[in-house]
C-alpha positions as CSV (number, residue, x, y, z in Angstrom):
1,X,-15.0,15.0,18.8
2,X,-12.3,17.2,17.2
3,X,-10.7,19.5,19.8
4,X,-10.9,23.2,19.3
5,X,-7.3,23.7,18.0
6,X,-6.5,26.6,15.7
7,X,-5.6,25.8,12.1
8,X,-2.4,27.9,12.3
9,X,-0.9,25.3,14.6
10,X,-1.0,22.6,11.9
11,X,-0.2,24.6,8.7
12,X,2.7,24.1,6.4
13,X,4.4,27.5,6.9
14,X,6.6,27.1,3.9
15,X,4.5,28.6,1.1
16,X,5.6,27.1,-2.2
17,X,4.4,28.9,-5.3
18,X,4.9,28.9,-9.1
19,X,4.1,31.2,-12.0
20,X,0.9,30.4,-13.9
21,X,3.0,29.8,-17.0
22,X,5.1,27.0,-15.3
23,X,4.7,23.7,-17.1
24,X,3.1,20.8,-15.3
25,X,6.3,18.8,-15.7
26,X,8.4,21.5,-14.0
27,X,5.8,21.9,-11.2
28,X,5.9,18.1,-10.6
29,X,9.7,18.2,-10.3
30,X,9.4,21.0,-7.7
31,X,6.9,19.1,-5.7
32,X,9.1,16.0,-5.7
33,X,12.2,18.0,-4.8
34,X,10.5,19.9,-1.9
35,X,8.5,16.8,-0.8
36,X,5.1,18.7,-1.0
37,X,1.8,17.6,-2.4
38,X,0.7,21.0,-3.7
39,X,1.9,24.4,-5.1
40,X,0.2,27.7,-5.0
41,X,-0.1,29.5,-8.4
42,X,0.9,33.1,-8.0
43,X,1.1,36.0,-10.4
44,X,2.9,39.0,-8.9
45,X,1.5,39.4,-5.4
46,X,-1.8,37.7,-6.2
47,X,-2.6,34.0,-5.5
48,X,-4.7,32.7,-8.4
49,X,-5.2,29.1,-7.3
50,X,-3.6,25.9,-6.3
51,X,-2.3,22.8,-8.2
52,X,-2.0,19.4,-6.5
53,X,-0.9,15.9,-7.3
54,X,-4.5,15.0,-7.7
55,X,-4.8,17.7,-10.4
56,X,-1.9,16.1,-12.3
57,X,-3.5,12.7,-12.1
58,X,-7.1,13.6,-12.9
59,X,-6.7,16.5,-15.3
60,X,-3.3,15.8,-17.0
61,X,-2.9,12.0,-17.1
62,X,-6.6,11.1,-17.6
63,X,-7.0,14.0,-20.0
64,X,-4.0,12.8,-22.0
65,X,-2.4,16.3,-21.8
66,X,1.3,16.9,-22.5
67,X,2.9,17.8,-19.2
68,X,5.7,19.5,-21.0
69,X,3.4,21.9,-22.9
70,X,0.5,22.2,-20.4
71,X,0.9,25.1,-17.9
72,X,-0.3,24.9,-14.3
73,X,-2.8,27.7,-15.1
74,X,-4.9,25.2,-17.1
75,X,-5.1,22.6,-14.4
76,X,-5.1,24.5,-11.2
77,X,-8.1,24.7,-8.8
78,X,-9.4,28.3,-8.7
79,X,-10.4,30.4,-7.0
80,X,-8.2,29.8,-4.0
81,X,-10.3,29.2,-0.8
82,X,-8.8,30.7,2.4
83,X,-9.5,30.4,6.1
84,X,-8.2,32.5,9.0
85,X,-5.5,30.9,11.1
86,X,-7.5,31.3,14.3
87,X,-10.3,29.1,12.9
88,X,-10.6,25.6,14.3
89,X,-9.6,22.4,12.7
90,X,-13.3,21.4,12.7
91,X,-14.2,24.6,10.8
92,X,-11.4,23.9,8.2
93,X,-12.8,20.3,7.7
94,X,-16.3,21.6,7.2
95,X,-15.1,24.1,4.6
96,X,-13.2,21.4,2.8
97,X,-16.2,19.1,2.8
98,X,-18.6,21.8,1.7
99,X,-16.4,23.1,-1.1
100,X,-15.2,19.6,-2.2
101,X,-11.5,20.5,-1.8
102,X,-8.5,19.2,0.1
103,X,-6.4,22.4,0.5
104,X,-6.9,25.8,2.1
105,X,-4.8,28.9,2.1
106,X,-4.4,30.0,5.7
107,X,-4.3,33.7,6.4
108,X,-3.6,36.0,9.3
109,X,-5.8,39.2,9.0
110,X,-5.9,38.6,5.2
111,X,-2.2,38.0,4.8
112,X,-1.2,34.4,3.6
113,X,0.8,32.6,6.2
114,X,0.6,28.9,5.1
115,X,-1.3,26.1,3.5
116,X,-3.3,23.3,5.3
117,X,-4.3,20.1,3.6
118,X,-6.9,17.4,4.6
119,X,-3.9,15.1,5.3
120,X,-2.5,17.7,7.8
121,X,-5.8,17.6,9.7
122,X,-6.1,13.8,9.7
123,X,-2.6,13.1,10.8
124,X,-2.2,15.9,13.3
125,X,-1.4,14.7,16.8
126,X,-3.6,16.8,19.1
127,X,-1.6,18.1,22.0
128,X,-4.9,18.6,24.0
129,X,-7.8,16.2,24.2
130,X,-6.2,13.7,21.8
131,X,-5.6,10.0,22.2
132,X,-1.8,9.4,22.6
133,X,-0.1,6.1,22.0
134,X,0.6,5.6,25.7
135,X,-1.5,4.6,27.5
136,X,-4.6,4.7,25.3
137,X,-3.5,2.8,22.2
138,X,-1.1,0.6,24.2
139,X,-3.9,-0.6,26.6
140,X,-6.3,-1.2,23.7
141,X,-3.8,-3.4,21.9
142,X,-3.0,-5.2,25.1
143,X,-6.7,-6.0,25.7
144,X,-7.0,-7.2,22.1
145,X,-4.0,-9.5,22.6
146,X,-5.4,-10.8,25.9
147,X,-8.8,-11.6,24.3
148,X,-7.2,-13.4,21.4
149,X,-5.1,-15.4,23.9
150,X,-8.1,-16.2,26.0
151,X,-9.9,-17.5,22.9
152,X,-7.0,-19.7,21.9
153,X,-6.7,-21.1,25.5
154,X,-10.4,-21.9,25.6
155,X,-10.2,-23.7,22.2
156,X,-7.1,-25.6,23.3
157,X,-8.8,-26.6,26.6
158,X,-12.2,-27.8,25.2
159,X,-11.0,-29.0,21.9
160,X,-7.3,-30.1,22.4
161,X,-5.3,-31.3,19.4
162,X,-3.8,-34.8,19.6
163,X,-0.4,-34.6,21.2
164,X,2.6,-36.9,20.9
165,X,5.7,-36.9,23.1
166,X,7.0,-33.5,24.2
167,X,9.5,-31.9,21.8
168,X,12.9,-30.8,22.8
169,X,13.8,-27.6,20.9
170,X,17.5,-28.2,21.6
171,X,17.5,-31.6,20.0
172,X,16.6,-31.7,16.3
173,X,17.7,-34.7,14.1
174,X,20.1,-33.6,11.4
175,X,17.7,-34.4,8.5
176,X,14.8,-32.3,10.0
177,X,14.5,-28.6,9.7
178,X,11.6,-26.2,10.3
179,X,10.0,-24.2,7.5
180,X,12.0,-21.3,6.1
181,X,10.1,-18.7,8.2
182,X,11.3,-20.4,11.4
183,X,14.9,-20.9,10.2
184,X,16.3,-17.7,11.9
185,X,14.9,-18.8,15.3
186,X,16.1,-22.4,14.7
187,X,19.6,-21.0,13.9
188,X,19.7,-18.9,17.1
189,X,18.9,-22.0,19.1
190,X,21.7,-23.9,17.3
191,X,24.2,-21.1,17.7
192,X,23.4,-20.8,21.4
193,X,24.8,-24.4,22.0
194,X,28.3,-23.0,22.0
195,X,27.6,-21.7,25.6
196,X,26.8,-25.2,26.8
197,X,30.4,-25.6,28.0
198,X,29.9,-22.6,30.4
199,X,26.6,-23.9,31.9
200,X,24.2,-26.5,30.7
201,X,21.2,-24.2,31.0
202,X,22.9,-21.1,29.3
203,X,21.9,-22.1,25.7
204,X,18.2,-22.1,26.7
205,X,18.6,-18.8,28.5
206,X,20.3,-17.2,25.5
207,X,18.4,-19.0,22.7
208,X,14.9,-18.6,24.1
209,X,15.1,-15.5,26.4
210,X,17.2,-13.7,23.9
211,X,14.5,-13.9,21.3
212,X,12.0,-12.7,23.9
213,X,14.1,-9.7,24.6
214,X,14.3,-8.8,20.9
215,X,10.4,-8.9,20.7
216,X,10.3,-6.8,23.8
217,X,12.7,-4.3,22.2
218,X,10.4,-4.0,19.1
219,X,7.5,-3.3,21.4
220,X,9.5,-0.5,23.1
221,X,10.5,1.1,19.8
222,X,7.6,3.6,19.7
223,X,8.7,4.8,23.1
224,X,12.4,5.1,22.1
225,X,11.8,6.8,18.7
226,X,9.3,9.7,19.4
227,X,10.1,11.6,16.2
228,X,6.7,13.1,15.1
229,X,7.8,13.1,11.4
230,X,6.2,10.4,9.2
231,X,8.3,10.6,6.1
232,X,10.8,7.7,6.0
233,X,13.7,10.1,5.2
234,X,13.1,11.8,8.5
235,X,12.8,8.7,10.6
236,X,16.5,7.6,10.3
237,X,16.5,5.9,13.8
238,X,13.5,3.7,13.2
239,X,14.5,2.9,9.5
240,X,18.0,2.0,10.6
241,X,16.8,-0.3,13.3
242,X,14.3,-1.9,11.0
243,X,16.9,-2.5,8.3
244,X,19.4,-3.9,10.8
245,X,16.9,-6.3,12.2
246,X,15.8,-7.4,8.7
247,X,19.4,-8.0,7.7
248,X,20.0,-10.1,10.8
249,X,16.9,-12.2,10.2
250,X,18.0,-12.7,6.5
251,X,21.5,-13.8,7.5
252,X,20.2,-16.2,10.2
253,X,17.6,-17.6,7.8
254,X,20.3,-18.3,5.1
255,X,22.7,-19.6,7.7
256,X,20.0,-22.0,9.0
257,X,19.2,-23.2,5.4
258,X,22.8,-24.0,4.4
259,X,24.0,-25.3,7.7
């Protein structure tokens, strides 16, 4: 059930508009530069319609129209459907569904104040009555993991695979290496051997527990990076951490392969 939240709380308040004579090519460049998926078509003080990325795909590309010569006036969706900002998200979705559209002009007593898209409504994180990551999603995912683990334990108990002598992860013959997707873990265990001179158990602690801590950190990442933005350019912390971890894994994998 969608909570009764006003549309004005989820609108894109920056109203981007172009003249009806603007070419499709120029409109597409504006959309890309401003990172928006639609533009209002405005003549003087009157809003005539709206042009979206879908219009470019369906009407221009499939219609084999020249984007340099075709104006947005010929491909825009018109008339422009509006909804009052105090209307609920549910009402906005009903209007979109009934009219077969994905964008609405949001007004405040008849004055345009923003634009709302179907994507805004889908991805909006409801401050009231919603389902947050913690604890709702976290608990659900934990239950799924426990069920999968229980199934694996049951299968291993009642249908065990033939086992040989217990392997020692810290003793691998020189001519044997794991598959490439385990090489980074293999290299961490090998590198941890340098701590053997300090204490005989320290390589195990660093090599095994260290990887566990990395996994634990990945699980904590949603709690550390609470940025509500979804575009990758606005998620610099998460992107930087992801790139750093990817680089480390690649380096350890290559190191394990050549060593």
